[in-house]
C-alpha positions as CSV (number, residue, x, y, z in Angstrom):
1,M,-24.4,-3.8,12.7
2,I,-22.5,-2.8,9.6
3,K,-21.0,0.6,9.5
4,V,-21.3,2.3,6.1
5,V,-18.4,4.6,5.2
6,S,-17.2,6.3,2.1
7,L,-14.5,4.7,-0.1
8,S,-12.3,7.7,0.7
9,A,-12.7,7.0,4.5
10,L,-11.9,3.3,3.9
11,I,-8.8,4.2,1.9
12,D,-7.7,6.6,4.6
13,E,-8.1,3.8,7.2
14,V,-6.2,1.3,5.1
15,L,-3.4,3.8,4.8
16,E,-3.3,4.6,8.5
17,V,-3.9,1.1,9.9
18,H,-1.9,-1.0,7.4
19,H,0.3,0.9,5.0
20,T,2.0,3.3,7.5
21,P,2.9,0.6,10.1
22,L,4.1,-1.8,7.4
23,K,6.3,0.8,5.9
24,E,7.8,1.6,9.3
25,A,8.2,-2.1,10.3
26,L,9.8,-3.4,7.1
27,P,13.1,-1.5,7.2
28,K,13.5,-2.4,10.9
29,L,12.8,-6.1,10.2
30,S,15.2,-6.0,7.3
31,T,18.0,-4.7,9.5
32,Q,17.4,-7.4,12.1
33,L,17.2,-10.2,9.5
34,M,20.5,-9.3,7.9
35,K,22.1,-11.3,10.6
36,H,20.2,-14.4,9.4
37,P,21.1,-15.0,5.7
38,E,18.8,-18.0,5.5
39,V,15.7,-15.8,6.0
40,F,17.0,-12.5,4.8
41,A,16.9,-13.3,1.0
42,P,13.2,-14.5,1.0
43,F,12.2,-11.6,3.3
44,H,14.0,-9.1,1.1
45,A,12.1,-10.4,-2.0
46,L,8.8,-10.1,-0.1
47,Q,9.7,-6.6,1.1
48,Q,10.3,-5.5,-2.5
49,L,7.0,-7.0,-3.6
50,L,5.1,-5.4,-0.7
51,T,6.8,-2.0,-1.3
52,E,5.9,-2.0,-5.0
53,H,2.3,-3.1,-4.1
54,L,1.9,-0.3,-1.6
55,M,3.3,2.3,-4.0
56,K,0.9,1.2,-6.8
57,E,-2.1,1.5,-4.4
58,E,-1.0,4.9,-3.1
59,T,-0.1,6.4,-6.4
60,I,-2.6,4.8,-8.9
61,L,-5.4,2.8,-7.3
62,F,-6.4,4.9,-4.3
63,P,-6.3,8.3,-6.1
64,N,-8.4,6.9,-8.9
65,I,-11.0,5.5,-6.5
66,K,-11.2,8.8,-4.6
67,A,-11.6,10.7,-8.0
68,M,-14.3,8.3,-9.1
69,E,-16.1,8.7,-5.9
70,K,-16.2,12.5,-6.6
71,G,-17.4,11.8,-10.1
72,E,-14.0,12.6,-11.7
73,L,-11.7,10.5,-13.7
74,L,-7.9,10.8,-13.6
75,M,-6.6,10.6,-17.1
76,G,-3.2,9.4,-18.1
77,C,-2.5,7.3,-15.0
78,G,-2.2,4.1,-17.0
79,F,-4.6,2.3,-14.7
80,W,-7.2,1.6,-17.3
81,G,-4.9,1.8,-20.3
């Protein structure tokens, strides 16, 4: 059976289950991988991309989805131009 949840609830779950653990794990992994230069550089590039992606979701995409769900529109966020 499919459970129907609000977009806000789904966003909250994504933040709790994926974003928070990832943001906690990346710095620890980075510290450990500094000892291995052959994998540190590619990991660091990936870490930067992931960090930027998470920030965009948390500051632009998710707030706009939550606002739209409430019938609001956040203006001036640059998301839709």
